[in-house]
Residue frames as qw, qx, qy, qz and C-alpha x, y, z in Angstrom:
[[0.701, -0.304, -0.292, 0.575, 4.12, -79.97, 25.35],
 [0.077, -0.992, -0.095, -0.006, 4.60, -76.53, 26.85],
 [0.679, 0.285, -0.162, 0.657, 7.86, -74.57, 26.72],
 [0.405, -0.655, -0.252, 0.586, 9.41, -72.12, 29.17],
 [0.188, 0.949, 0.064, -0.246, 9.83, -68.48, 28.21],
 [0.129, -0.740, 0.554, 0.358, 13.56, -68.70, 27.49],
 [0.516, 0.015, 0.820, 0.247, 13.25, -72.07, 25.69],
 [0.475, 0.742, 0.468, -0.057, 10.68, -70.50, 23.38],
 [0.113, 0.926, -0.228, -0.277, 13.10, -67.69, 22.56],
 [0.361, -0.459, 0.754, 0.300, 15.83, -70.29, 21.89],
 [0.530, 0.225, 0.805, 0.145, 13.67, -72.47, 19.64],
 [0.387, 0.773, 0.441, 0.240, 12.39, -69.58, 17.49],
 [0.443, -0.474, -0.022, 0.761, 15.26, -67.10, 17.56],
 [0.346, 0.839, 0.235, 0.347, 15.09, -63.69, 16.05],
 [0.419, 0.404, -0.274, 0.766, 17.56, -60.84, 16.56],
 [0.358, -0.606, 0.091, -0.704, 15.23, -59.39, 19.22],
 [0.858, -0.429, 0.025, -0.283, 15.24, -62.59, 21.30],
 [0.683, 0.339, -0.550, 0.340, 18.88, -63.70, 21.35],
 [0.715, -0.641, -0.270, -0.064, 19.41, -64.72, 24.92],
 [0.126, 0.732, -0.514, 0.428, 23.05, -64.36, 25.83],
 [0.033, -0.354, 0.820, -0.449, 23.68, -65.64, 29.35],
 [0.686, -0.050, 0.371, -0.625, 20.16, -67.04, 29.88],
 [0.946, 0.229, 0.178, -0.145, 20.56, -69.81, 27.30],
 [0.863, 0.358, -0.080, 0.347, 23.88, -71.49, 26.66],
 [0.054, -0.903, 0.306, -0.297, 25.79, -69.15, 28.96],
 [0.643, 0.198, -0.624, 0.397, 28.87, -70.18, 30.92],
 [0.631, -0.737, -0.242, -0.025, 28.64, -70.49, 34.68],
 [0.337, 0.557, -0.416, 0.635, 31.12, -68.33, 36.58],
 [0.680, -0.585, -0.418, 0.146, 31.83, -68.71, 40.27],
 [0.128, 0.686, -0.339, 0.631, 33.14, -66.13, 42.70],
 [0.734, -0.433, -0.465, 0.238, 34.30, -66.77, 46.24],
 [0.093, 0.661, -0.262, 0.697, 35.04, -64.16, 48.88],
 [0.602, -0.415, -0.593, 0.337, 35.66, -64.11, 52.62],
 [0.044, -0.667, 0.129, -0.732, 35.29, -61.41, 55.24],
 [0.498, -0.296, -0.689, 0.436, 35.79, -61.33, 58.99],
 [0.257, -0.804, -0.185, -0.503, 33.54, -59.02, 60.98],
 [0.471, -0.047, -0.560, 0.680, 35.11, -57.56, 64.13],
 [0.057, -0.558, -0.546, 0.622, 32.32, -56.04, 66.24],
 [0.062, 0.178, 0.471, 0.862, 30.85, -54.56, 63.05],
 [0.300, 0.244, 0.394, -0.834, 27.86, -52.33, 63.72],
 [0.474, 0.529, 0.699, -0.079, 24.42, -53.14, 62.33],
 [0.402, 0.882, 0.112, -0.217, 24.22, -51.70, 58.84],
 [0.306, -0.590, 0.598, 0.447, 27.85, -52.51, 57.93],
 [0.797, 0.561, 0.047, -0.220, 28.15, -53.11, 54.18],
 [0.458, -0.458, 0.671, 0.361, 30.78, -55.31, 52.51],
 [0.634, 0.547, -0.330, -0.437, 31.25, -55.68, 48.74],
 [0.646, -0.262, 0.717, -0.009, 31.57, -59.42, 48.05],
 [0.534, 0.223, 0.727, 0.370, 31.11, -59.73, 44.30],
 [0.198, 0.463, -0.173, -0.847, 30.02, -58.06, 41.11],
 [0.618, 0.479, 0.624, -0.008, 27.43, -58.73, 38.42],
 [0.217, -0.270, 0.438, 0.830, 28.98, -57.59, 35.15],
 [0.504, 0.387, -0.089, -0.767, 26.84, -56.19, 32.30],
 [0.671, 0.232, -0.556, -0.432, 24.84, -59.03, 30.73],
 [0.219, 0.133, -0.931, 0.259, 25.52, -61.49, 33.56],
 [0.677, -0.400, -0.325, -0.524, 22.68, -63.35, 35.27],
 [0.281, -0.418, 0.710, -0.492, 22.64, -64.22, 38.99],
 [0.618, -0.043, -0.745, -0.249, 21.96, -67.94, 39.42],
 [0.761, -0.586, -0.271, -0.072, 22.40, -68.65, 43.13],
 [0.249, 0.607, -0.538, 0.529, 24.83, -68.30, 45.98],
 [0.757, -0.450, -0.460, 0.117, 25.62, -69.38, 49.51],
 [0.077, -0.754, 0.399, -0.516, 26.79, -67.67, 52.65],
 [0.814, -0.201, -0.498, 0.219, 28.66, -69.84, 55.13],
 [0.063, -0.758, 0.224, -0.609, 29.15, -68.16, 58.45],
 [0.295, 0.050, -0.760, 0.577, 30.27, -68.34, 62.02],
 [0.280, -0.736, -0.595, 0.160, 27.99, -67.66, 64.94],
 [0.294, 0.498, 0.057, 0.814, 28.01, -63.89, 64.35],
 [0.137, -0.189, 0.389, -0.891, 26.01, -62.91, 67.44],
 [0.245, 0.209, 0.840, -0.437, 22.85, -63.70, 69.38],
 [0.469, 0.658, 0.530, -0.259, 20.51, -62.20, 66.75],
 [0.077, -0.549, 0.414, 0.722, 22.81, -60.97, 63.96],
 [0.720, 0.540, 0.424, -0.104, 21.32, -60.96, 60.47],
 [0.249, -0.328, 0.546, 0.729, 22.91, -60.80, 57.04],
 [0.632, 0.643, 0.365, -0.231, 21.32, -59.91, 53.72],
 [0.446, -0.145, 0.550, 0.691, 22.73, -59.89, 50.18],
 [0.400, 0.806, 0.411, -0.148, 21.67, -57.35, 47.61],
 [0.505, 0.230, 0.251, 0.794, 22.82, -54.57, 45.34],
 [0.047, -0.121, -0.105, 0.986, 22.25, -50.83, 44.92],
 [0.387, -0.183, -0.461, -0.777, 18.81, -51.42, 43.38],
 [0.803, -0.398, -0.237, -0.376, 17.50, -53.78, 46.09],
 [0.169, -0.661, 0.640, -0.352, 19.31, -54.33, 49.40],
 [0.551, -0.182, 0.785, -0.219, 17.96, -57.88, 49.80],
 [0.659, 0.419, -0.337, -0.526, 17.48, -58.96, 46.18],
 [0.583, 0.308, -0.750, -0.049, 19.44, -62.24, 46.64],
 [0.486, -0.226, -0.778, 0.327, 19.02, -62.99, 50.38],
 [0.386, -0.767, -0.175, -0.482, 16.48, -61.44, 52.74],
 [0.181, -0.633, 0.562, -0.500, 17.69, -60.68, 56.28],
 [0.888, -0.105, -0.443, -0.066, 18.60, -64.06, 57.77],
 [0.565, -0.749, 0.310, -0.155, 19.82, -64.79, 61.29],
 [0.704, 0.410, -0.536, 0.220, 23.39, -66.19, 61.47],
 [0.481, -0.651, 0.410, -0.420, 23.66, -67.62, 64.98],
 [0.965, -0.116, 0.236, -0.012, 24.91, -71.14, 64.24],
 [0.262, -0.629, 0.634, 0.365, 28.59, -71.97, 63.66],
 [0.252, -0.102, 0.868, 0.415, 29.07, -73.33, 60.13],
 [0.489, 0.583, 0.498, -0.416, 25.61, -72.24, 58.97],
 [0.199, -0.048, 0.655, 0.727, 25.22, -72.50, 55.19],
 [0.368, 0.620, 0.477, -0.503, 22.37, -70.44, 53.74],
 [0.442, 0.317, 0.614, 0.572, 21.43, -70.36, 50.06],
 [0.106, 0.468, 0.015, -0.877, 20.87, -67.00, 48.38],
 [0.061, 0.193, 0.848, 0.490, 17.90, -67.80, 46.17],
 [0.278, 0.463, 0.443, -0.716, 15.07, -65.26, 46.47],
 [0.536, 0.604, 0.587, 0.061, 12.42, -65.07, 43.77],
 [0.210, 0.961, -0.014, -0.179, 13.66, -61.59, 42.82],
 [0.240, -0.749, 0.556, 0.269, 17.33, -62.61, 42.68],
 [0.600, -0.020, 0.759, 0.253, 17.42, -65.93, 40.85],
 [0.492, 0.533, 0.572, 0.383, 17.66, -65.09, 37.16],
 [0.006, -0.939, -0.100, 0.328, 18.24, -61.37, 37.76],
 [0.712, 0.352, 0.227, 0.564, 20.16, -59.97, 34.78],
 [0.246, -0.620, 0.026, 0.745, 22.37, -56.89, 34.82],
 [0.510, 0.668, 0.475, 0.260, 20.91, -55.05, 31.83],
 [0.056, -0.967, 0.075, 0.237, 23.00, -51.93, 32.47],
 [0.687, 0.623, -0.251, 0.278, 26.37, -51.08, 30.93],
 [0.052, -0.693, 0.547, -0.466, 28.04, -50.88, 34.36],
 [0.467, -0.015, -0.850, 0.243, 29.11, -53.55, 36.85],
 [0.577, -0.617, -0.101, -0.525, 26.74, -53.94, 39.80],
 [0.112, 0.369, -0.800, 0.459, 28.51, -54.62, 43.14],
 [0.698, -0.394, -0.567, -0.189, 26.92, -57.33, 45.29],
 [0.066, -0.545, 0.436, -0.714, 26.70, -56.14, 48.89],
 [0.580, -0.328, -0.724, 0.179, 26.52, -58.16, 52.11],
 [0.169, -0.573, 0.140, -0.790, 24.91, -56.11, 54.91],
 [0.268, -0.149, -0.833, 0.461, 24.63, -56.74, 58.63],
 [0.386, -0.523, -0.244, -0.720, 21.48, -56.01, 60.56],
 [0.722, -0.553, -0.392, -0.141, 19.84, -56.21, 63.99],
 [0.593, -0.778, 0.159, 0.131, 23.06, -56.07, 66.08],
 [0.063, 0.783, -0.593, -0.176, 26.83, -55.99, 65.73],
 [0.973, 0.200, -0.098, -0.052, 28.55, -58.92, 64.05],
 [0.206, -0.716, 0.666, 0.039, 31.75, -60.74, 64.93],
 [0.748, -0.050, 0.659, 0.057, 33.14, -63.69, 62.99],
 [0.073, -0.332, 0.681, 0.649, 34.06, -64.90, 59.54],
 [0.723, 0.456, 0.371, -0.362, 31.84, -65.52, 56.54],
 [0.283, -0.140, 0.733, 0.602, 32.42, -67.03, 53.12],
 [0.554, 0.564, 0.195, -0.581, 30.34, -66.00, 50.12],
 [0.343, -0.027, 0.812, 0.471, 30.03, -68.16, 47.02],
 [0.476, 0.579, 0.142, -0.647, 28.16, -66.78, 44.01],
 [0.463, 0.143, 0.765, 0.423, 27.24, -68.55, 40.77],
 [0.353, 0.687, 0.071, -0.632, 26.33, -66.43, 37.78],
 [0.719, 0.367, 0.522, 0.276, 25.95, -66.98, 34.04],
 [0.022, -0.671, 0.277, 0.688, 27.84, -65.05, 31.39],
 [0.747, 0.590, 0.025, -0.305, 27.31, -65.05, 27.62],
 [0.711, 0.565, -0.399, 0.126, 30.96, -65.94, 26.90]]
């Protein structure tokens, strides 16, 4: 039977492979809301933070009809769309999962908190959004 990378580290631990949040971590949830009022394309809103050692698991953006072609993306200072690539939000009550290949399992290996940034694109945005983020922490 094969084992995943992190399971292998768990089953044969050594000080160099202790996992922290990736194995046996506690899930933390954050929830934030923001209402855009004719916000220009390129508007950035901080909606969460990935603390040192935390791992991004997934998230959701639930939005209003923000405009005829308004897009949102979720990222951080290292990658503007690490968690959600530019996605059109033109349906009232739209719920979109933030689960890109680069974002799921991304660990903050720095000693500083990393703000999670929601950014508008394509055209101005008007309406409310909710952002839910699940992340894993070592304790």
